[in-house]
Backbone bond lengths (Angstrom), bond angles and torsions (degrees), N, CA, C in turn:
res aa  C-N    CA-C-N  psi(-1)  N-CA   C-N-CA  omega(-1)  CA-C   N-CA-C  phi
1 M - - - 1.463 - - 1.538 110.50 -
2 T 1.313 116.90 -45.76 1.471 119.67 -179.64 1.522 110.76 -66.27
3 T 1.338 117.03 -37.63 1.458 119.90 -179.60 1.524 110.58 -67.19
4 C 1.340 117.00 -38.58 1.467 120.25 -179.85 1.522 111.30 -64.91
5 S 1.329 116.73 -39.91 1.464 119.30 -179.27 1.531 110.76 -78.97
6 Y 1.315 116.37 -22.48 1.469 120.09 -176.50 1.519 111.81 -87.54
7 K 1.317 117.35 -27.63 1.463 120.82 -175.37 1.534 112.82 -62.65
8 P 1.356 120.52 -47.60 1.464 119.82 177.77 1.527 112.28 -59.91
9 I 1.340 116.47 -33.92 1.459 119.89 179.67 1.530 109.38 -65.23
10 T 1.324 117.30 -42.79 1.462 119.83 -179.80 1.529 110.02 -67.71
11 N 1.333 117.01 -39.18 1.465 119.32 177.67 1.522 110.59 -61.29
12 Y 1.321 116.96 -43.83 1.464 121.50 178.03 1.524 109.76 -65.17
13 H 1.324 115.97 -39.47 1.467 120.81 -179.72 1.529 109.80 -62.08
14 Y 1.334 116.68 -44.36 1.463 119.51 179.78 1.525 111.26 -66.73
15 K 1.317 117.01 -34.94 1.471 119.52 177.06 1.520 110.16 -64.29
16 V 1.330 116.17 -40.66 1.468 120.41 178.27 1.522 110.20 -64.58
17 I 1.335 116.49 -41.40 1.469 119.88 178.50 1.524 109.89 -61.87
18 D 1.343 117.07 -42.34 1.467 120.39 178.21 1.524 110.72 -61.52
19 L 1.329 117.10 -42.95 1.462 120.64 179.38 1.521 111.05 -64.08
20 V 1.328 116.15 -43.96 1.473 119.95 -179.44 1.526 110.28 -64.72
21 Y 1.333 116.19 -42.78 1.461 119.94 179.91 1.523 110.39 -64.32
22 Y 1.342 116.29 -42.05 1.466 121.07 177.89 1.525 110.41 -61.97
23 F 1.326 116.35 -43.53 1.465 121.17 -179.32 1.520 110.73 -63.91
24 F 1.341 116.05 -46.30 1.463 119.43 -177.74 1.523 111.55 -67.80
25 S 1.322 117.79 -34.38 1.460 119.65 178.14 1.528 109.92 -65.42
26 H 1.335 117.43 -38.51 1.461 120.34 177.51 1.533 111.21 -73.24
27 Q 1.331 116.51 -33.41 1.457 119.51 175.50 1.522 110.16 -62.49
28 R 1.327 117.24 -40.06 1.457 121.36 179.30 1.532 109.70 -63.88
29 D 1.345 116.49 -42.05 1.465 119.89 177.52 1.519 110.89 -62.26
30 A 1.331 116.12 -41.63 1.470 120.32 179.29 1.523 110.08 -63.55
31 R 1.334 116.57 -40.96 1.468 119.38 178.98 1.522 110.56 -64.06
32 E 1.329 117.54 -40.24 1.465 120.01 179.09 1.521 110.48 -64.66
33 I 1.334 117.46 -39.47 1.461 121.13 178.36 1.525 110.07 -65.03
34 I 1.337 116.25 -42.86 1.470 120.21 178.73 1.531 109.78 -63.33
35 N 1.331 117.12 -42.04 1.464 120.31 178.88 1.523 110.90 -63.81
36 L 1.333 117.20 -38.11 1.464 120.05 178.29 1.525 110.42 -66.22
37 K 1.326 116.99 -39.76 1.469 119.94 178.98 1.522 111.03 -66.26
38 M 1.345 116.45 -38.71 1.459 119.95 179.87 1.525 109.76 -78.61
């Protein structure tokens, strides 16, 4: 019972981690582009 209720939470958690990692990787690229322009 605990595993069934916990599994969707972990799946959602991993999706959030993927989104955050994707966002931060693009933020780093944007910062490098801004640094190159400056």
